[in-house]
C-alpha positions in Angstrom: -9.5 -72.0 -31.0 -9.4 -70.3 -34.5 -6.7 -67.7 -35.3 -9.3 -65.2 -36.3 -10.9 -65.4 -32.9 -7.6 -64.9 -31.1 -6.7 -62.0 -33.4 -10.1 -60.4 -32.8 -9.7 -60.8 -29.1 -6.2 -59.3 -29.1 -7.5 -56.3 -31.1 -10.3 -55.8 -28.6 -7.9 -55.9 -25.7 -5.6 -53.5 -27.4 -8.5 -51.1 -28.0 -9.5 -51.3 -24.3 -5.9 -50.6 -23.2 -5.7 -47.6 -25.5 -9.0 -46.2 -24.1 -7.7 -46.7 -20.6 -4.4 -44.9 -21.4 -6.3 -42.1 -23.1 -8.6 -41.8 -20.2 -5.6 -41.7 -17.8 -4.0 -38.9 -19.8 -7.2 -36.9 -19.9 -7.6 -37.4 -16.1 -4.1 -36.3 -15.5 -4.6 -33.2 -17.6 -7.8 -32.4 -15.7 -6.1 -32.9 -12.3 -3.1 -30.8 -13.4 -5.5 -28.0 -14.6 -7.4 -28.1 -11.3 -4.1 -27.9 -9.4 -3.1 -24.8 -11.3 -6.5 -23.3 -10.8 -6.5 -24.1 -7.1 -3.0 -22.5 -6.7 -4.3 -19.4 -8.5 -7.3 -19.2 -6.3 -5.2 -19.6 -3.1 -2.9 -16.9 -4.5 -5.8 -14.5 -4.8 -7.8 -15.4 -1.7 -5.4 -17.3 0.6 -6.5 -18.4 4.1 -3.2 -17.0 5.5 -0.6 -14.6 4.2 2.2 -17.2 4.1 0.0 -19.8 2.4 -1.1 -17.2 -0.2 2.5 -16.2 -0.9 3.5 -19.9 -1.4 0.6 -20.4 -3.8 1.5 -17.4 -5.8 5.1 -18.6 -6.0 3.8 -22.0 -7.2 1.9 -20.3 -10.0 4.9 -18.2 -11.0 7.2 -21.3 -11.1 4.9 -23.7 -12.9 2.4 -21.7 -15.1 3.4 -20.8 -18.7 0.6 -18.3 -19.2 2.1 -14.7 -19.0 -1.2 -13.2 -17.8 -1.7 -15.7 -15.0 2.0 -15.3 -14.0 1.6 -11.5 -14.0 -1.5 -11.7 -11.8 0.4 -14.0 -9.5 3.2 -11.4 -9.1 0.6 -8.7 -8.6 -1.3 -10.7 -5.9 2.0 -11.8 -4.2 3.0 -8.1 -4.0 -0.3 -7.4 -2.1 0.5 -10.2 0.4 4.0 -8.9 0.9 2.6 -5.5 1.7 0.5 -7.1 4.5 3.8 -8.3 6.0 5.2 -4.8 5.4 7.8 -6.2 3.0 8.1 -3.1 0.8 11.1 -4.0 -1.3 9.7 -7.5 -2.2 6.3 -6.0 -3.1 7.9 -3.4 -5.3 10.0 -6.1 -7.0 6.9 -8.2 -7.7 5.0 -5.3 -9.1 7.9 -4.5 -11.5 7.9 -8.2 -12.6 4.2 -8.0 -13.3 4.6 -4.8 -15.3 7.5 -6.4 -17.2 5.2 -9.3 -18.2 2.3 -7.0 -19.0 3.4 -3.3 -19.6 -0.3 -2.3 -19.8 -1.1 -3.7 -16.3 -2.8 -0.5 -15.0 -3.4 -1.8 -11.4 0.2 -2.9 -11.0 1.5 0.5 -12.3 -0.8 2.3 -9.8 0.2 0.1 -6.9 3.9 0.6 -7.7 3.2 4.4 -7.9 1.6 4.3 -4.5 4.6 2.5 -3.1 6.9 5.0 -4.7 4.9 7.9 -3.2 5.1 6.2 0.2 8.9 6.1 -0.2 8.8 9.8 -1.4 10.1 8.9 -4.8 7.5 11.3 -6.3 9.1 11.6 -9.7 8.8 7.8 -10.3 5.3 7.8 -8.8 4.0 10.5 -11.1 5.5 8.7 -14.1 3.6 5.5 -13.2 0.4 7.4 -12.5 0.7 9.3 -15.8 1.3 6.0 -17.6 -1.9 4.5 -16.2 -4.0 7.4 -17.5 -2.9 6.6 -21.0 -4.3 3.1 -20.8 -7.9 2.0 -21.5 -10.2 0.8 -18.7 -11.1 -2.8 -19.3 -12.3 -4.1 -16.0 -13.1 -3.1 -12.4 -9.5 -3.4 -11.4 -8.4 -1.0 -14.1 -11.3 1.4 -13.2 -9.9 1.5 -9.6 -6.3 2.0 -11.0 -7.4 5.0 -13.2 -9.3 6.6 -10.4 -6.5 6.3 -7.9 -3.8 7.3 -10.4 -5.8 10.4 -11.3 -6.2 11.4 -7.7 -2.6 10.8 -6.6 -1.2 12.5 -9.8 -3.3 15.6 -9.1 -2.4 15.6 -5.4 1.4 15.3 -6.0 1.4 17.8 -8.9 -0.6 20.3 -6.8 1.8 19.9 -3.9 4.7 20.5 -6.2 3.1 23.6 -7.7 2.4 25.0 -4.2 6.0 24.3 -3.2 7.3 26.2 -6.2 5.1 29.2 -5.4 6.0 29.2 -1.7 8.4 32.0 -0.6 12.0 30.7 -0.3 12.2 32.2 3.1 9.6 29.8 4.5 11.3 26.7 3.2 13.4 24.4 5.2 14.3 21.6 2.8 16.1 18.5 3.9 17.9 16.8 1.0 17.6 13.1 0.4 19.0 10.7 -2.2 15.4 9.8 -3.1 14.1 13.4 -3.1 12.4 12.9 0.2 11.1 16.5 0.4 9.6 17.1 -3.0 7.0 19.5 -1.7 7.6 22.1 1.0 3.8 22.7 1.2 3.4 19.3 2.8 6.5 19.9 5.1 4.6 22.5 7.1 3.1 21.5 10.4 0.3 19.0 10.0 -2.3 21.1 11.8 -1.7 24.0 9.4 -2.0 21.8 6.3 -5.2 20.2 7.6 -6.6 23.6 8.3 -6.1 24.5 4.7 -7.7 21.2 3.6 -10.7 22.1 5.7 -10.9 25.7 4.4 -13.9 25.0 2.2 -17.2 24.7 4.2 -18.9 21.4 4.5 -21.8 20.7 2.2 -24.5 18.1 2.1 -23.6 15.2 -0.3 -26.5 12.9 -1.3 -26.4 9.7 -3.4 -29.3 7.6 -4.8 -30.6 4.9 -2.5 -33.3 2.2 -2.4 -35.6 4.3 -0.3 -34.7 7.8 -1.4 -31.5 9.7 -1.3 -28.7 8.7 1.1 -27.1 11.7 2.9 -23.4 11.1 3.6 -21.9 11.9 7.0 -20.8 15.6 7.2 -17.3 14.4 8.0 -17.0 13.7 4.3 -16.6 16.9 2.3 -16.0 15.4 -1.2 -13.2 13.4 -2.8 -10.9 16.4 -3.2 -11.1 17.1 0.5 -10.4 13.5 1.3 -7.4 13.3 -1.0 -6.0 16.5 0.6 -6.4 15.0 4.1 -4.9 11.7 3.0 -2.0 13.4 1.3 -1.3 15.5 4.4 -1.3 12.5 6.7 0.9 10.5 4.3 3.4 13.3 4.0 3.5 13.8 7.8 4.1 10.1 8.4 6.9 10.1 5.9 8.3 13.3 7.3 8.3 11.9 10.8 10.2 8.8 9.7 12.8 11.0 8.0 13.2 13.7 10.8 13.9 11.2 13.6 16.1 8.8 11.6 19.2 10.2 13.3 18.0 9.1 16.7 17.3 5.6 15.5 20.7 5.4 13.9 22.3 6.5 17.2 21.1 3.1 18.6 21.2 4.3 22.2 19.7 1.1 23.7 22.6 -1.0 22.3 25.6 1.1 23.6 28.1 -1.5 24.9 31.0 0.3 26.5 31.7 3.2 28.9 33.9 4.8 26.2 31.0 4.9 23.9 28.9 6.6 26.5 31.5 9.2 27.4 32.0 10.1 23.7 28.3 11.2 23.5 28.2 14.9 24.3 25.7 16.3 26.7 24.4 18.7 24.1 23.6 15.9 21.7 21.7 14.0 24.4 19.8 17.1 25.3 19.0 17.8 21.6 17.8 14.3 21.0 15.8 14.3 24.3 14.0 17.5 23.1 13.4 16.0 19.7 11.8 12.9 21.3 9.3 15.2 23.0 8.4 16.8 19.6 8.0 13.4 18.1 5.5 12.5 20.8 3.4 15.6 20.0 3.5 15.0 16.2 2.7 11.3 16.6 -0.3 12.0 18.9 -1.8 14.4 16.3 -1.1 12.0 13.4 -2.7 9.1 15.2 -5.7 11.2 16.2 -6.3 12.5 12.7 -5.8 9.1 11.1 -8.4 7.6 13.5 -10.8 10.3 12.5 -10.3 9.7 8.8 -10.7 6.0 9.3 -13.9 6.4 11.2 -15.3 8.8 8.6 -14.3 6.5 5.7 -15.9 3.5 7.3 -19.1 5.5 7.8 -19.1 6.6 4.1 -18.4 3.0 2.9 -21.4 1.8 4.9 -23.5 4.4 3.2 -22.1 3.5 -0.3 -23.1 -0.1 0.3 -26.7 1.1 0.6 -26.7 2.7 -2.8 -29.0 1.3 -5.4 -28.4 1.9 -9.1 -31.1 -0.3 -10.5 -31.1 1.6 -13.8 -27.5 0.9 -14.5 -26.3 -2.4 -15.9 -23.2 -2.5 -13.7 -24.6 -0.7 -10.7 -23.3 -3.3 -8.2 -19.8 -3.2 -9.8 -19.8 0.6 -9.7 -20.6 0.6 -6.0 -17.9 -2.0 -5.3 -15.3 0.1 -7.2 -16.3 3.2 -5.2 -15.8 1.4 -1.9 -12.6 -0.2 -3.1 -11.3 3.2 -4.2 -11.9 4.7 -0.7 -10.4 1.7 1.0 -7.3 1.7 -1.2 -6.6 5.4 -0.8 -6.7 5.1 3.0 -4.6 1.9 3.0 -1.5 3.9 2.0 -1.8 6.0 5.2 -2.4 2.8 7.1 0.9 1.3 5.9 2.8 4.6 6.7 1.2 4.8 10.1 2.4 1.2 10.8 5.9 2.4 10.0 5.5 5.3 12.5 4.1 2.9 15.1 7.3 0.8 14.8 9.3 4.1 15.1 7.3 4.9 18.3 8.6 1.7 19.9 12.1 2.7 18.9 11.7 6.2 20.2 10.4 4.8 23.6 13.5 2.6 23.9 15.8 5.5 22.9 14.2 7.8 25.5 14.8 5.3 28.3 18.3 4.7 27.1 19.1 8.4 26.9 18.0 8.9 30.5 20.2 6.1 31.6 23.2 7.3 29.6 22.8 10.8 30.9 22.9 9.6 34.5 25.9 7.3 33.8 27.8 10.0 31.9 27.3 12.6 34.6 28.5 10.3 37.4 31.2 8.3 35.7 32.7 10.0 32.7 35.5 12.5 33.1 
């Protein structure tokens, strides 16, 4: 066999090996890219909350793109909220904003969380920051609309509180400024009555077969925002007003000495407060159910809108529906907190009854 033939064959084999190695590298890169994309998709649209959180965490730990990591933090915050993990959600939103300071949706969501926690100064700062940013996509359109509504609602509440007579105020101080507005501290029924002061008018929107008339329960966005703000303030107020009963931890009293140290007046006061809680919770639950039913009806009507003459008609309709849903979701989260409080109040009521009997029969 000639040397030239061997040399030629060796070169051919080396070429084939290089092609195989190159193909392997390309395949590995494709698989790696698909894995990242798959994790990002699971992070955004997970089949379960825990699986989605895990996928978001994977993107955060492995991806080097700041935008994708910021989105992963933003999406993970949403999943944490579904588990009612408020502090984790707030931390993730701050991480997303740290990576992208102009992330309007993250700023708005953090503002909504701060409003839920009654940190209204921080909430207004985030809402105001959003309104200085441009709208670049559907998510930022929602962020602007929500920030504008919540900023107006909180500033209006603060203005009414400042104008209210001092004699009518009964502030309760909190390290987070829990009562920033005495207007919203009034009885829920009274605030709702003021929200409903303006008469209902027919609201019509363009549809495929003529105009769509919205249900009369919907009186415009200003009215809806007023109702939502009232329900949210009441839910937060309820959590604050009955925190003392929760901290007393009546169901877990362990010793007779502990029972005998509880004064009859305190037991009577807390028992009376529990009755007030029941009344407030019943009204809050009733009004929330009414808002939810009304909003669902309006959303169904909005989905029947047809904006054929507008390039982004479908996107506009979707953003309107999302805006309604996101505003009500804040009350939904707060109501969940009060529902948990209701369980604690029920346990406290039963424990107080038992403690009262034990105390009157055994204590000196």
